[in-house]
Wavefront OBJ file of the C-alpha trace (Angstrom):
o trace
v -57.070 49.000 1.324
v -55.330 50.199 -1.830
v -53.673 52.949 0.192
v -52.404 50.372 2.679
v -50.918 48.182 -0.073
v -49.106 51.181 -1.574
v -47.366 52.059 1.647
v -43.573 51.641 1.458
v -41.404 49.846 3.966
v -37.660 49.740 3.272
v -38.158 51.210 -0.250
v -40.735 48.583 -1.289
v -44.518 48.587 -1.115
v -46.446 46.185 1.054
v -48.019 44.861 -2.145
v -44.578 43.870 -3.462
v -43.755 42.079 -0.239
v -47.037 40.187 -0.410
v -46.380 39.119 -4.017
v -42.952 37.818 -3.064
v -44.249 36.086 0.055
v -47.141 34.550 -1.882
v -44.792 33.239 -4.572
v -42.535 31.652 -1.954
v -45.496 30.087 -0.106
v -46.938 28.652 -3.338
v -43.543 27.192 -4.226
v -43.179 25.828 -0.692
v -46.518 24.040 -1.032
v -45.883 22.707 -4.535
v -42.139 21.954 -4.372
v -42.709 18.371 -3.229
v -45.047 17.609 -6.150
v -42.903 19.418 -8.716
v -39.632 17.902 -7.509
v -41.180 14.420 -7.435
v -42.478 14.820 -10.984
v -39.126 16.097 -12.261
v -37.304 13.297 -10.409
v -39.555 10.702 -12.059
v -38.796 12.147 -15.484
v -35.082 12.138 -14.701
v -35.302 8.543 -13.482
v -36.790 7.444 -16.813
v -33.786 8.934 -18.568
v -31.102 7.132 -16.559
v -32.645 3.845 -15.357
v -35.099 1.094 -16.143
v -38.516 2.495 -15.272
v -39.854 -1.010 -14.503
v -37.497 -1.364 -11.547
v -39.700 -0.092 -8.719
v -37.067 -0.642 -6.029
v -34.554 1.488 -7.912
v -37.251 4.088 -8.548
v -38.017 4.421 -4.835
v -34.318 4.612 -4.007
v -33.803 7.328 -6.605
v -36.742 9.385 -5.347
v -35.476 9.108 -1.761
v -32.089 10.399 -2.848
v -33.117 13.154 -5.275
v -36.535 14.572 -4.330
v -35.404 16.414 -1.198
v -32.329 18.210 -2.660
v -34.210 18.874 -5.928
v -37.107 20.441 -4.005
v -34.684 22.585 -2.019
v -32.968 23.698 -5.238
v -36.311 24.684 -6.804
v -37.410 26.535 -3.677
v -34.163 28.485 -3.465
v -34.284 29.304 -7.172
v -37.831 30.651 -6.949
v -37.026 32.544 -3.748
v -34.029 34.265 -5.334
v -36.044 35.137 -8.468
v -38.907 36.540 -6.366
v -36.707 38.510 -3.970
v -34.751 39.928 -6.897
v -37.922 41.828 -7.916
v -37.670 43.858 -4.726
v -35.585 46.996 -4.510
v -32.645 46.641 -2.181
v -33.333 48.845 0.888
v -31.201 51.965 0.916
v -30.836 51.828 4.681
v -29.092 48.473 4.341
v -26.814 49.576 1.502
v -23.280 50.008 2.850
v -19.735 49.057 1.883
v -17.278 46.698 3.500
v -13.807 46.844 1.976
v -15.170 48.155 -1.369
v -17.864 45.460 -1.403
v -21.437 46.648 -1.083
v -23.916 44.844 1.111
v -26.005 44.097 -2.004
v -23.072 42.363 -3.661
v -22.415 40.434 -0.456
v -26.018 39.186 -0.307
v -25.945 38.195 -3.998
v -22.647 36.362 -3.531
v -23.980 34.397 -0.560
v -27.171 33.517 -2.468
v -25.188 32.342 -5.504
v -22.873 30.262 -3.303
v -25.843 28.563 -1.626
v -27.368 27.793 -5.041
v -24.130 26.239 -6.280
v -23.770 24.138 -3.116
v -27.332 22.823 -3.346
v -26.926 22.072 -7.072
v -23.646 20.187 -6.546
v -25.260 18.256 -3.684
v -28.064 17.233 -6.031
v -25.541 16.062 -8.642
v -23.662 14.051 -5.999
v -26.904 12.279 -5.064
v -27.485 11.391 -8.717
v -23.951 9.980 -8.980
v -24.577 7.853 -5.864
v -27.728 6.433 -7.442
v -26.086 5.692 -10.803
v -23.224 3.955 -8.961
v -25.739 1.876 -6.978
v -27.490 0.732 -10.163
v -24.185 -0.152 -11.813
v -23.055 -2.048 -8.704
v -26.227 -4.149 -8.790
v -25.507 -5.085 -12.399
v -21.833 -5.741 -11.637
v -22.780 -8.081 -8.777
v -24.462 -10.366 -11.319
v -21.062 -11.155 -12.871
v -18.297 -13.239 -11.336
v -15.601 -10.730 -12.276
v -15.045 -8.264 -9.406
v -13.174 -5.791 -11.613
v -16.419 -4.042 -12.544
v -17.224 -3.454 -8.884
v -13.923 -1.798 -8.061
v -14.053 0.336 -11.221
v -17.483 1.630 -10.190
v -16.247 2.537 -6.703
v -13.166 4.208 -8.124
v -14.949 6.293 -10.739
v -17.732 7.229 -8.310
v -15.138 8.840 -6.040
v -13.318 10.287 -9.055
v -16.409 12.010 -10.491
v -17.364 13.288 -7.050
v -13.989 14.999 -6.788
v -14.471 16.509 -10.264
v -17.937 17.770 -9.270
v -16.588 19.411 -6.126
v -13.889 21.144 -8.193
v -16.535 22.343 -10.652
v -18.596 23.613 -7.718
v -15.635 25.603 -6.407
v -15.045 27.103 -9.869
v -18.737 28.049 -10.158
v -18.610 29.731 -6.755
v -15.523 31.667 -7.808
v -17.340 32.752 -10.980
v -20.763 33.699 -9.621
v -19.938 34.633 -6.031
v -16.606 36.398 -6.478
v -16.916 37.450 -10.155
v -13.631 35.856 -11.091
v -12.924 34.862 -14.693
v -12.783 31.084 -14.891
v -10.380 31.270 -17.857
v -7.881 33.334 -15.922
v -8.523 31.206 -12.875
v -7.773 28.015 -14.777
v -4.565 29.552 -16.109
v -3.548 30.456 -12.595
v -4.587 27.064 -11.322
v -2.427 25.336 -13.936
v 0.627 27.142 -12.575
v -0.388 26.554 -8.990
v -1.304 22.980 -9.874
v 2.188 22.347 -11.208
v 3.677 23.637 -7.966
v 1.233 21.571 -5.911
v 2.003 18.492 -8.024
v 5.696 18.864 -7.199
v 4.910 19.383 -3.520
v 2.498 16.446 -3.424
v 4.439 14.134 -5.698
v 3.728 11.106 -3.515
v -0.030 11.687 -3.690
v 0.155 12.043 -7.478
v 2.155 8.826 -7.678
v -0.528 7.051 -5.639
v -3.221 8.416 -7.960
v -1.358 7.190 -11.054
v -0.759 3.849 -9.328
v -4.507 3.488 -8.752
v -5.078 3.720 -12.511
v -2.346 1.113 -13.066
v -4.075 -1.222 -10.597
v -7.437 -0.871 -12.342
v -6.112 -1.484 -15.836
v -3.378 -4.032 -15.028
v -5.713 -5.886 -12.572
v -3.135 -7.628 -10.342
v -5.874 -8.032 -7.724
v -9.519 -7.140 -7.161
v -11.817 -6.408 -4.244
v -12.279 -9.591 -2.194
v -8.952 -11.181 -3.186
v -6.679 -12.623 -0.497
v -3.230 -11.056 -0.912
v 0.107 -10.971 0.850
v 2.055 -7.693 0.650
v 4.771 -6.115 2.815
v 4.456 -8.879 5.398
v 0.671 -8.511 5.741
v -1.931 -11.035 4.599
v -5.594 -10.146 4.193
v -8.563 -9.528 1.928
v -8.859 -6.453 -0.275
v -11.882 -4.439 0.911
v -11.512 -1.241 -1.133
v -9.231 0.241 -3.785
v -9.317 4.020 -3.493
v -7.704 6.942 -5.264
v -4.789 7.066 -2.814
v -4.621 3.755 -0.973
v -5.857 0.177 -0.851
v -7.693 -0.998 2.275
v -6.970 -4.518 3.509
v -8.684 -6.529 6.245
v -5.831 -8.665 7.587
v -6.077 -12.217 8.862
v -5.632 -10.737 12.371
v -8.881 -8.773 11.651
v -7.055 -5.442 11.690
v -7.723 -2.820 9.003
v -4.727 -1.358 7.185
v -4.294 1.157 4.364
v -1.442 0.563 1.936
v -0.494 3.403 -0.462
v -1.249 2.380 -4.038
v 2.338 3.139 -5.050
v 3.538 0.426 -2.682
v 0.906 -1.968 -4.025
v 2.342 -1.403 -7.517
v 6.054 -1.363 -6.620
v 5.977 -4.249 -4.115
v 5.713 -7.949 -4.860
v 2.038 -8.764 -4.268
v 1.159 -12.429 -3.787
v -2.465 -12.825 -4.911
v -3.359 -15.997 -3.071
v -6.894 -16.010 -4.507
v -5.482 -16.705 -7.985
v -3.443 -19.743 -6.991
v -4.350 -22.957 -8.775
v -3.588 -25.208 -5.765
v -2.924 -25.092 -2.021
v 0.537 -26.244 -1.032
v 1.774 -27.753 2.227
v 5.447 -28.419 2.929
v 6.878 -30.691 5.651
v 10.550 -31.039 6.522
v 11.488 -34.170 8.481
v 14.945 -34.213 10.098
v 15.697 -37.871 10.814
v 18.391 -39.052 13.233
v 21.639 -40.213 11.593
v 21.178 -43.691 13.102
v 18.500 -44.456 10.467
v 19.711 -46.840 7.743
v 19.268 -46.420 4.016
v 16.646 -49.185 4.011
v 14.671 -47.442 6.758
v 14.783 -44.125 4.887
v 13.587 -45.850 1.716
v 10.731 -47.466 3.638
v 9.883 -44.094 5.193
v 9.603 -42.316 1.841
v 7.476 -45.164 0.429
v 5.213 -45.101 3.488
v 4.750 -41.313 3.278
v 3.816 -41.590 -0.395
v 1.218 -44.169 0.560
v -0.129 -41.917 3.362
v -0.501 -39.073 0.856
v -2.522 -41.237 -1.537
v -5.895 -39.707 -0.702
v -8.486 -38.090 -3.026
v -7.953 -34.602 -1.587
v -4.244 -34.550 -2.572
v -3.740 -33.852 -6.272
v 0.076 -33.888 -6.432
v 2.847 -34.948 -4.040
v 6.630 -34.930 -3.839
v 8.581 -37.028 -1.288
v 12.346 -37.481 -1.418
v 15.525 -37.525 0.673
v 16.660 -33.985 -0.026
v 19.934 -33.921 1.911
v 22.085 -35.662 4.490
v 24.929 -34.474 6.664
v 26.511 -34.519 10.083
v 23.342 -33.465 11.900
v 20.418 -35.251 10.226
v 18.907 -36.920 7.188
v 16.338 -34.478 5.727
v 13.217 -35.801 4.030
v 11.296 -33.120 2.165
v 7.537 -33.582 1.691
v 5.294 -31.407 -0.455
v 1.675 -31.996 -1.372
v -0.954 -29.965 -3.191
v -4.727 -29.812 -2.880
v -7.417 -27.963 -4.800
v -7.429 -24.163 -4.339
v -11.184 -24.335 -3.690
v -10.694 -26.542 -0.644
v -11.733 -24.636 2.540
v -8.860 -23.677 4.805
v -10.414 -25.637 7.686
v -10.434 -28.850 5.637
v -6.883 -28.137 4.422
v -5.576 -27.697 7.976
v -7.365 -30.879 9.083
v -5.711 -32.815 6.236
v -2.296 -31.480 7.265
v -2.918 -32.542 10.851
v -4.000 -36.058 9.900
v -0.976 -36.423 7.613
v 1.427 -35.286 10.342
v -0.092 -37.651 12.894
v 0.117 -40.640 10.516
v 3.777 -39.899 9.756
v 4.647 -39.546 13.456
v 2.767 -42.801 14.217
v 4.696 -44.646 11.477
v 8.010 -43.344 12.830
v 7.111 -44.536 16.341
v 6.059 -47.996 15.120
v 9.303 -48.523 13.194
v 11.635 -47.065 15.811
v 12.934 -44.218 13.685
v 13.884 -41.177 15.766
v 13.922 -37.566 14.774
v 17.205 -35.705 14.901
v 18.253 -34.572 18.390
v 18.728 -31.012 17.112
v 15.085 -30.805 16.070
v 12.683 -33.092 17.905
v 9.602 -31.849 16.077
v 8.164 -31.818 12.598
v 8.636 -28.440 10.946
v 5.503 -27.585 8.955
v 5.215 -24.738 6.507
v 2.103 -23.637 4.625
v 2.634 -21.848 1.348
l 1 2 3 4 5 6 7 8 9 10 11 12 13 14 15 16 17 18 19 20 21 22 23 24 25 26 27 28 29 30 31 32 33 34 35 36 37 38 39 40 41 42 43 44 45 46 47 48 49 50 51 52 53 54 55 56 57 58 59 60 61 62 63 64 65 66 67 68 69 70 71 72 73 74 75 76 77 78 79 80 81 82 83 84 85 86 87 88 89 90 91 92 93 94 95 96 97 98 99 100 101 102 103 104 105 106 107 108 109 110 111 112 113 114 115 116 117 118 119 120 121 122 123 124 125 126 127 128 129 130 131 132 133 134 135 136 137 138 139 140 141 142 143 144 145 146 147 148 149 150 151 152 153 154 155 156 157 158 159 160 161 162 163 164 165 166 167 168 169 170 171 172 173 174 175 176 177 178 179 180 181 182 183 184 185 186 187 188 189 190 191 192 193 194 195 196 197 198 199 200 201 202 203 204 205 206 207 208 209 210 211 212 213 214 215 216 217 218 219 220 221 222 223 224 225 226 227 228 229 230 231 232 233 234 235 236 237 238 239 240 241 242 243 244 245 246 247 248 249 250 251 252 253 254 255 256 257 258 259 260 261 262 263 264 265 266 267 268 269 270 271 272 273 274 275 276 277 278 279 280 281 282 283 284 285 286 287 288 289 290 291 292 293 294 295 296 297 298 299 300 301 302 303 304 305 306 307 308 309 310 311 312 313 314 315 316 317 318 319 320 321 322 323 324 325 326 327 328 329 330 331 332 333 334 335 336 337 338 339 340 341 342 343 344 345 346 347 348 349 350 351 352 353 354 355 356 357 358 359 360 361 362
């Protein structure tokens, strides 16, 4: 038996192979328990341990990549005890097969580690979003989304640098120096993208709008669904989904309709020139009386102009900003119908050049 274990295959004894295989099998059997224990300890460090829902969510996110990271680490440590077979030792463009295997192993370790860190960031962002949802201010929510994406980008860059260091044996210091020069050239070539990135910071700190706000920009009206590093996503009133570069959101005039204090409706009546001054006075008084309802907070009715084509009566009224749009439109309809009915009863005609009531919502 001892003679059998001492036999060599590819420059290593069978006993060495069995030790390595046994170590990997033991780690394969225990990785779930070990990773779950380590994940629980990590959870206690970053979250409230009494929150069982968050605990389960964290374990679902972290246990699997953590177990894979531990298994790979132990496998690499165990295999490293073996002597690299001479029959497999060859060179490819001045790179030995041993160096190639080590580089691939290091790259896989870095990828798995960065994936684990990304899962942790997702969990932390989820916890912070739950806390932010308890407040009325939506600024916290969009900051969490922004910085989650921002830190993920930083982690990916760190992962690339680690792969360059451990897989390709490049000096990170020299690499960073080179990257600074290349980065300057890239910044000039991608000036628009950099401007959008800077604009995203301006949006977060200046706070002209937040996720969920109803805005009007560049001829589009819709609700803000996401503010990203490069663009802002808007769900329009036509239910389409558009992306507006953040630079345009900063440089353009953005009408944040969610921050208005009142809803405004504007009506322009063009009355036929045959109407007398007394009739026009009665009309303005009647419209003021029609607009005397609890839903209307302020109103303006006056004869704004007269000329060779028509007498123009301008009507504006304001309601609460919290009033649902359906109720607001119904109020506008009832007001229009009452005005038209009054005109018909008193024999006042609209101007021939415009036989309808022009209505404008602001």
